C-alpha positions as CSV (number, residue, x, y, z in Angstrom):
1,M,98.2,111.7,74.5
2,P,98.0,108.0,73.4
3,V,99.0,105.3,75.7
4,K,102.2,103.5,74.7
5,I,101.8,99.7,75.4
6,K,105.0,97.6,75.5
7,R,103.2,94.3,75.3
8,P,100.7,93.3,72.7
9,L,97.1,93.6,73.8
10,T,95.7,90.1,74.0
11,S,93.3,88.6,76.4
12,L,96.0,86.4,77.8
13,N,98.3,89.3,78.8
14,W,95.7,91.8,80.3
15,V,92.6,91.7,82.5
16,T,90.0,94.3,83.3
17,T,89.5,95.9,86.7
18,E,86.3,93.8,87.0
19,E,88.1,90.5,86.3
20,L,90.9,91.3,88.7
21,A,88.3,92.4,91.4
22,K,86.6,89.0,91.1
23,R,90.0,87.1,91.2
24,W,91.1,89.0,94.4
25,H,87.6,89.1,95.9
26,L,87.7,93.0,96.1
27,R,85.4,95.8,95.0
28,I,86.1,97.3,91.5
29,D,86.7,100.6,93.2
30,S,89.5,99.1,95.3
31,V,91.3,97.8,92.2
32,R,91.1,101.3,90.6
33,L,92.4,102.9,93.8
34,M,95.4,100.5,93.8
35,I,96.1,101.6,90.2
36,R,95.7,105.3,91.0
37,D,98.1,104.9,94.1
38,G,100.7,103.1,91.9
39,R,100.4,99.9,93.9
40,I,99.6,97.9,90.8
41,P,100.3,98.8,87.1
42,G,97.5,99.7,84.8
43,K,96.7,101.4,81.5
44,K,93.6,103.3,80.6
45,I,92.2,102.7,77.2
46,G,89.2,104.9,76.6
47,K,87.1,104.5,79.7
48,M,88.4,101.1,80.6
49,W,91.4,100.2,82.7
50,I,93.5,97.1,81.9
51,I,96.0,95.5,84.2
52,P,98.8,92.9,83.3
53,A,97.3,89.4,83.9
54,D,100.4,88.3,85.8
55,V,100.1,91.1,88.4
56,Q,100.7,90.1,92.1
57,Y,98.6,91.3,94.9
58,P,100.5,94.3,96.5
59,D,102.2,94.1,99.8
60,R,99.9,95.4,102.5
61,R,102.6,97.1,104.5
62,K,103.1,100.8,103.9
63,R,106.2,101.8,102.1
64,G,109.0,103.1,104.2
65,T,108.0,101.4,107.4
66,A,110.2,99.0,109.4
67,T,109.3,95.3,109.6
């Protein structure tokens, strides 16, 4: 099933997992895990994942826990 993308695909709107890993000083696998867990949005195009360029680092607290 094709991926429906709401925004146009330009290099200004999207980054790869590699680019985001460098920006956040993480391993590429950690970024992919965040996508898989739903902590950050991502779209898979072929074998490559892309992430909105304006994505914020997810909150480290687990969901459903009191602060």
